[in-house]
C-alpha positions, 0 to 999 in steps of 0.5 A: 955478089956482095950486100945481098942482105938489107936490114933497116930498123926504127923505134919511136914513142909519144907519151903526152908531151914527150916524144923520141925516135931512133932509127938506122939507115938501111944497112947491107951485109954480105951473105956467105952461105946460100940457104934460107928458111921461111916458115911458121911453127906452132910452139908448146910450153916445152923449152926444148923445141928447136926452130926448124932451120932447114939446111942452114949450117950457121944461122945469121940474120933472123926475123921472128914474129909472134902471130898469136892474138892471145895476150898470155902467149909469150914466145921465148927464143934462145940460142941453145936449149937451157939458155936464158932468153935472147928475146921474148915476143908478146902477141903481135910483136916482132924482132930482127937480129943476128942470131949467131947460133947453130941450134936456136930454140923457141917455146911459149909461156902458155898456150900454143902460139904460132912463130913466123920466121925467116932465117938467112944463112950466115 
């Protein structure tokens, strides 16, 4: 089977008289692997916390959300330990991207926020 993964995105802002938006139609992608993992993980401020990817060999598409309600609890996601941020999520924010990493990591700037995520094997 082909086109097992569907991704769609949009972004819009309105400020005063200015407004702009950008979106992409839903795109489909093949899933070479067979595994996925959906879960939550409580993070700490230690930068070496691996995101639990279950039996996935090569992580592909990745959706993540910072479930914290505390402003200062910013989640940093990296492709490998010690690398700079791939993305930083403030409380309530989410992202969707192709991860392209075998051992993704996440940690928080402060506190213990909950990371909710879905990883689909590439």
